[in-house]
C-alpha positions as CSV (number, residue, x, y, z in Angstrom):
1,M,8.7,19.4,-25.2
2,D,6.0,16.8,-24.6
3,L,6.4,14.0,-27.1
4,F,3.0,12.2,-26.2
5,P,0.7,15.0,-24.8
6,D,-2.3,12.5,-25.0
7,F,-0.6,9.8,-23.2
8,E,-1.8,9.5,-19.6
9,T,0.3,7.9,-17.1
10,T,-1.1,6.9,-13.7
11,I,1.1,6.1,-10.7
12,P,-0.9,4.4,-8.0
13,R,-0.4,6.3,-4.9
14,T,-2.8,4.8,-2.5
15,L,-2.9,1.2,-1.1
16,S,-6.2,0.5,-2.7
17,E,-4.8,1.6,-6.1
18,L,-1.7,-0.6,-5.6
19,I,-3.9,-3.6,-4.8
20,E,-6.1,-2.9,-7.8
21,A,-3.0,-2.8,-9.9
22,K,-1.7,-6.2,-8.3
23,D,1.5,-4.4,-7.5
24,K,2.8,-6.4,-4.6
25,K,6.3,-4.6,-4.5
26,G,4.6,-1.3,-4.5
27,I,2.4,-2.4,-1.6
28,V,5.3,-3.6,0.6
29,D,7.3,-0.5,-0.3
30,L,4.3,1.7,0.7
31,L,3.6,0.0,3.9
32,R,7.4,0.2,5.0
33,T,7.3,3.9,4.5
34,L,4.2,4.6,6.8
35,R,4.6,5.8,10.2
36,S,2.9,3.6,12.8
37,D,0.1,6.1,13.2
38,Q,-0.6,6.1,9.5
39,F,-0.3,2.2,9.0
40,D,-3.7,1.2,10.6
41,E,-5.7,4.0,8.9
42,T,-4.1,3.3,5.4
43,V,-4.8,-0.5,5.8
44,W,-8.3,0.0,7.1
45,E,-9.3,2.5,4.3
46,A,-8.3,-0.5,1.8
47,G,-10.6,-2.7,3.5
48,L,-8.1,-4.8,5.1
49,S,-7.5,-5.9,8.9
50,T,-4.3,-5.3,11.0
51,I,-2.7,-6.7,13.9
52,G,-1.2,-4.9,16.8
53,H,1.8,-2.8,16.6
54,H,3.4,-5.0,19.4
55,H,4.0,-7.7,16.6
56,G,6.3,-5.2,14.8
57,K,6.1,-3.8,11.4
58,P,7.5,-6.8,9.4
59,A,4.6,-9.1,11.0
60,M,2.1,-6.4,10.2
61,I,3.2,-6.2,6.6
62,D,3.0,-9.9,6.3
63,H,-0.5,-10.0,7.8
64,V,-1.7,-7.5,5.1
65,M,0.0,-9.4,2.2
66,R,-1.5,-12.7,3.3
67,Q,-5.1,-11.0,3.0
68,L,-4.3,-10.3,-0.7
C-alpha cells in the first residue's frame, strides 16, 4: 500500500546529480565504488579534472573534492 502516491522521491545516482545536491558524502561514496576504468569517465562527464591513477584512489578522490 502506497501512502503517498504523489510524493516523488529522487535519489541522485550520477556524480553530476550528487554535486548539484551538494551531497559530499554521497560523492565520496560513489567515487570509492568506481573501478579505475570508470573513474576518469565519470569525473569528466561531471566537468571536473582528474589526476593519474599512479597517485592512488584516495589522492584522486581528494583532487576531485577540492574542485567542488
